[in-house]
VOGU-3710 file (C-alpha; in Angstrom, 3 decimals, decimal comma):
1> mqsirrfvlv> 10,655/-54,138/21,746  11,643/-53,102/25,228  15,279/-52,637/24,191  14,183/-50,260/21,414  12,257/-48,167/23,921  15,312/-48,098/26,146  17,517/-46,783/23,288  15,009/-44,057/22,519  13,773/-43,060/25,954  17,099/-42,955/27,810
11> plllcalagc> 18,766/-40,379/25,485  15,539/-38,381/25,413  15,412/-38,313/29,197  19,085/-37,302/29,415  18,546/-34,419/26,963  15,538/-33,197/28,939  17,486/-33,277/32,204  20,446/-31,437/30,672  18,122/-28,801/29,236  16,447/-28,233/32,594
21> fflgrmsalp> 19,825/-27,972/34,298  21,137/-25,320/31,904  17,891/-23,345/31,851  17,894/-23,285/35,641  21,476/-22,052/35,709  20,775/-19,246/33,219  17,702/-17,984/35,053  19,688/-17,829/38,301  22,058/-15,215/36,870  21,437/-11,640/37,958
31> qsevmaepla> 20,034/-9,451/35,206  23,105/-7,198/35,305  25,335/-10,111/34,320  23,136/-11,187/31,440  23,334/-7,790/29,731  25,447/-5,044/31,220  23,704/-2,237/29,355  20,894/-2,149/26,843  21,801/-2,065/23,183  21,364/1,262/21,468
41> plavspapaa> 19,426/1,189/18,195  21,497/1,563/15,070  21,139/4,951/13,451  21,990/4,035/9,890  20,329/6,256/7,371  21,923/6,509/3,953  21,997/9,916/2,379  19,417/10,288/-0,350  20,773/10,052/-3,859  20,983/13,368/-5,658
51> satvdgriel> 19,319/12,021/-8,777  16,745/9,810/-7,070  13,138/10,880/-7,478  10,467/10,812/-4,789  9,356/7,322/-5,825  12,944/5,996/-5,685  13,642/5,804/-9,405  16,922/7,171/-10,727  16,904/10,151/-13,077  18,961/8,968/-16,017
61> naateeelcl> 20,224/12,405/-17,062  21,501/13,310/-13,577  22,722/9,976/-12,181  26,316/9,447/-11,154  28,337/6,364/-12,036  27,745/4,917/-8,564  23,996/5,412/-8,855  23,916/3,815/-12,290  25,743/0,783/-10,872  22,797/0,274/-8,496
71> lpgigpalak> 20,557/-0,519/-11,457  20,026/-4,205/-12,283  22,383/-5,419/-14,999  24,514/-2,261/-14,990  28,109/-2,616/-13,854  30,935/-0,092/-13,799  31,788/-0,555/-17,495  28,203/-0,003/-18,703  27,774/2,902/-16,305  30,824/4,611/-17,820
81> rileyrdahg> 29,475/4,046/-21,333  26,121/5,535/-20,325  27,852/8,615/-18,900  30,042/8,971/-21,997  27,005/8,746/-24,276  25,093/11,217/-22,107  27,976/13,700/-22,171  28,488/13,350/-25,927  24,797/13,637/-26,883  23,487/16,035/-24,236
91> gfcsagelta> 21,372/13,547/-22,301  18,624/11,074/-23,044  15,198/11,965/-24,450  13,656/8,575/-23,637  14,554/5,308/-21,979  14,594/3,616/-25,374  17,545/5,772/-26,380  19,683/3,630/-24,062  19,894/1,065/-26,860  22,303/3,442/-28,602
101> vpgigdatva> 24,826/2,785/-25,810  27,105/-0,112/-26,804  26,279/-3,209/-24,761  22,685/-2,276/-23,955  19,889/-3,973/-25,854  16,115/-3,990/-25,782  15,973/-6,598/-22,999  18,199/-4,511/-20,742  16,134/-1,388/-21,394  12,933/-3,301/-20,592
111> alkpyiivp> 14,475/-4,478/-17,294  15,615/-0,934/-16,416  12,375/0,939/-17,194  10,805/0,404/-13,725  13,931/1,834/-12,078  14,711/4,897/-14,195  13,044/8,122/-15,211  13,881/10,357/-18,143  12,437/13,860/-17,680
//
């Protein structure tokens, strides 16, 4: 039993001593060496999408190919087909009209409805 305690307590004690040693060394460094200058906050602000509405949904009749690709389940090929259909038929009257685009079914339209708006 005593040998088991020795195998457990000795490594634990060594880890604690090593931790104290390194923490003591780090706190002894001058503040200027730890961080030369403070980090500036990142100023990343994407430009608002031209066809995005106030609530963040995408206007289907004004969206670009890149904006359509942001929609779930819509890749570059489907986005091009949506644009081609929109150009050929003068826009969409309802979200359900998306089923007329080859490759888009009822399930896809149901998944897209929260993200799009058709004026």
